[in-house]
Structure formats: structure tokens, C-alpha cells
N, C-alpha and C positions, 0 to 999 in steps of 0.2 A: 502493500500500499505507501502511497506516495505519503511523505512527512508532512505537517503542517506548514512548513518553511523550507524551501527548497531553492537553490541560487541557480537560477538558468543562463543568468550572462551578467557577468560582472566588470566595471572598468579594472583595467590593470591585467585582464587576462588576454593575451595576445596584444593586438596594437587597439582595441576597444579602449576609448578616450569617454564615452558617455553612454547611457543606457536608461531609456524614459518612457512614459505614456504607454505601459501593458494595460490590456485588457484579455480577458478567457472566457472560453466557454467549454463546455462537455459535448462530445458527440461521438457518433458511431461509426466507425470505419466500413471500408467495404467488405470486412467479414464479421462485422457486427459485432466488433470489440469496442468498448464501451473506453474512450480515450478524451483526453484534455488538450487543448490546443491555447498557447498563449502568444498574443503579438506585441511587439515590443519596437520602438525605433531605436538604432545604435548609432553612433559617429564614432568610424575609425580612425586614427592617428593617420592612416597610409591615406593617401589622395586619389589612389586608382578607383575605389568606389566606397568613399569617404563617409555616405549617409545612407542607410538601409532601413527596411521593414523586414523583421524575422517573424519567424512563427516556429515555434518550438513545443513539440505533440510529446506527450508523454503517454507512455503503454504501460499501465498496470502488469500487463502478464509478464514483462521483462524488467518491469522496475526502472527504465532507461528514457532518456529525454533525444530526440533527434532536430535538428535543425534545417530550414529551410530559408531563400531569400527569396520573398514576395516580389520586392522595388528595391532599385537602388540608382543611386544618381551622385555626382561628384559635387554638384552645386549644392550650397546650404539650403535646406527649405527655409522661406521667409518666417514663417510661424510655426513651424514643426509638421509632421505629419499627421499628428495624433490618431492612430489606428485603431479601428475598431472590429470586432471580431463577432460575428454570429452564425448560428447553422440555422438553414431553412429546414424545417421537417418534412415540408413536402417532396424536395428533391433529395436529401440527403447532405447537401454541400455546404460546407464551410464558405462564408462569406467574408471578405474585408474590404472594408471603404478606409479612404485616407484622402488628405489634403495633396493636392497637387498645386504648382505655382509658374504662372507667368509674371515672370519679375518686370519685364519691358513693359506689359499694359497694365501690370499692376493688377491681378487678377487672382482669385483662387478658385477652384474647382475640386471635385471629387471624384476619383478614381474607384473603381469596384473591380478586386479579384475573386474568383471562386476557387475551389479544390476540393476534390472527394477525400483525401487520405490528408490531407496537411503538409504535403510533403511537396506535392507538383501543382502549380498555381497556374492558374490563364486568366488574360484581363478579360472582364464581362463588360467594362464600359470604361472608356479613358475620359469621358463627359458627363456623369452621372446627372448633374444637373441642368435645368433647362436654361438659367441663367447663373454665368459667374458672379461671385461675391468680391465687391471693391476692396482693396486691400491698399488702396492708395493713401498718400498721407500718413503723420503720425499725430498721436493725442495734442490736442488744442482744443481752444475755443472756437465752435463751429465748424471742425475740421470733417472732410469727408474720410469716408473710408471705415473698415473694422479691421480688426486682429481677430484671426480665425483660432477658434481652440477645439477643444475635446470633442471628438466624435462619438456617440453611443448608437448600437443599431440593434433592432430583434425584428423576427418575421412570425406571421400570423396568417395563416388561409392563403398562403403563398405571395403574401405584399409584404412590401420589406417600409419600415418605420426607421429614418434616421435622424436623431436629433444631434444639433452643432450648438457648442456655447462659442458666441461671438461677442467682442467689445466693441462700442461705438468708440471712433478716435473723437468724436464731438464731447468735449469736456463740459458743457454747458448742461448735457441731458441731466435730468433727475437719476436715471437709471442708465447705467450705459452698459451691463452687462445684459444680453438677449439669449433667449433660446431659439434659435432658427430650426423648424420642423419639415422635413423632407418627406414624401411617400413615394412608393413605385409599386406598381402594379408587374412589373416586368424582372421582379427578385433584384433591381438594382440596377439595370441594366439601360 
């Protein structure tokens, strides 16, 4: 059995400089074995693949973890990837959603990936949102744009609900922290 605390990935291990934004779910693999999948973002000290979203899968039958890379990029993500993971009961797949950035246009978008086993991932949607999130500007009175934050995702009846924490750059607003809600009838595609 898995102990209450297990280190999946730590700084100082290899060339890993930082680890953050974990999310976890339980799922059944193709052999109907109950497993646990955790996603997180890491920053490597190496510039060849500096920023990654990884998935670690725990197999209770062997007591071991296996790792896979879902997404990698050399450039630093503007506000972080903030990956979220959920399993869709209708098709048995794991889905991971995370932020991606167009730093030239100052826009954020959500990319969605899918896996049946937590090891092999395919991209379901490069741009899951109908409209990108404006990330232009910085905090200040009357400033435009948002800082994007954590994502959380859930499935019911084949539909995906995704919520995102965003912070308005406009400091004159009474409440700058916002919750954006997105829904998909195509499992995040």
C-alpha cells in the first residue's frame, strides 16, 4: 500500500530546480488495476527541456511509481502551467488541462491531453477555450488583463467542467480574485 507521504519528485534530484502545482486522481488502467496519477510542473536546470508537465503513476501491485512527460518547453511559462488532472468515467481516459501562453500577443489558452494508462499522452485540443485570456499589462489602477492561476477539472456524464483562478490586474476593483468556469460537451476538446 502507498504510505501517507511519498516523494514523487524533489528539487536537487538530478537537474530539477523546482517542482510545483500538483494535482492527483485515482483511475483504472487498461487491465482494470486501480492506480493513482499525479501531475505537476517542474523546472530543470538544463536549458534543453527546461519546463515540463509530468505525470507520475502509482501501481499498488508493485508499489512503484512510473513517470512520463506530458508537455515540455524551453521558454518559461508566463504564470505557470497549473496542470489539472481528472478521469472521465465514460471513456476511462485520464485528461490533463494546463495553461499555454502566446507571449507576443499576451494571451493565455488551455491545452488538453488524454491518456488511457498515464504513460502515453496525446493532445486532444491545442486551444480548448473559445476565447483566449488577456494576460497583458501588470497590476495597477485600471490595468487590463489577468494573471492566470490554478486549474481544476471534473467530468460527469461525458461533460467536462474546468475552473480557473484568475486575478484581475486592475487594482481598483473591490475583488480582484475571480473564478472562471468553462464547460465542454466534447471532453475538453
